[in-house]
C-alpha positions, 0 to 999 in steps of 0.5 A: 560140392561146397558145404557151409559148416555154419549151416550144418545142424550136427556141427552147430549142436556139437559145438554148443554142447562143447561150450556147455562142457567147457564152461563146466570144466573151466568153472565158467558157468556163464558160458554153460548157461549161454550155450544151454539157453540157445540149445533149449531155445532152438532145439525144443522138441517141437522145433524144426531144428530138433526134427532135422537133428533127429534125422541127422543123428539117425545117420550119425549114430546108427550102425548097420551090419550089411550094405543093404541095411545101411542103404535102406536106413539112408533111403528112409531118412532122406525120404523123411527129410524131403518133407521138411520146408527148406526155406524155413530151416534156413531162416531158423538157422540164420537166426540161430547163427546170428544169436551165436555171434552175439553170445560167442566169438563167431570165428572162434566158435566155428573154428573148433575141430569136429572129429569125422567132419567129412561124415558130418558134411556128407550127412548134411549135404544129403539132407539138403539135396533130398529137398532139392530138384535133382540134376545130373551133376547133383546126382553124381555128387549124391552117389559119392555122398551116399557111399561115404555115409553108407561106409560110415554106417558099416564102420561107425567110429562115431558111436565109440567116440560118443561112448568115450566122450560120455565116459570122459565127461562122466569121470570129470563129473565124478572128479569134480564132485570128489573135489567139492567134497575135499574143498568142503572138508577144508572149508569146514576145518579152515573156514575157507581161508585158503592162501594163494599157494593153496589156491594155485595147487587146487586150481591146477588139480581141478583143471587136470593140469598135472604138469603145472600141479607137479611144478607148483607142488615141487616148489611148495615142498621145497619151501615148506621143507625150509620152513620146517628145517628152520622151525626144528633148529629154533624149537626148544621143546624136544617133543615138539622137535621130534614131531617136526622132524617126523613131519619133515620126513613125511613131506619128503616122501610126497616127492616120489608120489604120483599126483592124486587127491591124497597128495593134494590133501597132504600138501594143502595141510602142509601149506597151512602148517607152514603158514602157522609155523611162520607166524609163531615162535617155536620155543614153547611147549 
């Protein structure tokens, strides 16, 4: 049985929530706001799409301990779906799809991969079939779809995926909050004047792009090391020279450390120090 992904209520809601998360993670609030606006508009508690999504989620997120219980759960959900007006549902979905295409690139939006898509498709097709008159061909298809959903209810991996996704998003929120505190501390100390090198490190760390962070960090460590070496050679104050030598030693110790908030903080401080050293004459006490 053919299935149109664009009319799958579970897929639509999943993709909209992904856009909200993507906007937050990539610091693109306009994306989050557009997706949130569509969710609030079309999935309000008294709307048809909200009602269908509730039925969809009963089958997506519940877990049964026996085939009999799974069958009863499926039967009760499909009975509730029967009373929903199919033509009205399609009309509202078409309006929502039109608005999605006006806000996002429709092709890119619906190309996003959905884990367990077979289960998503089977649930939506069963909800749709429950509102149609049956014929022998569709009865056969319905039995196959029912077995797919019942198997899902007995061995529900979607519950674990949702839990893992929640924990991941929650960790990202905590990390984001921590990074805001770090930025506030540096803003207070340096009046928010980050140089381009500092911004590159901050951006890669906040976006969890650790590979790029490590490459940028290594490059900046070498550059700062050269600045410190030059300052040590030129410095005529013995006490200051010792302090610069200690700073150079600590800088090189950072090379062997794993990327962390502490490493980021140290590097930002060293970059600020390098900028100061390059702008001053190191021959005074």
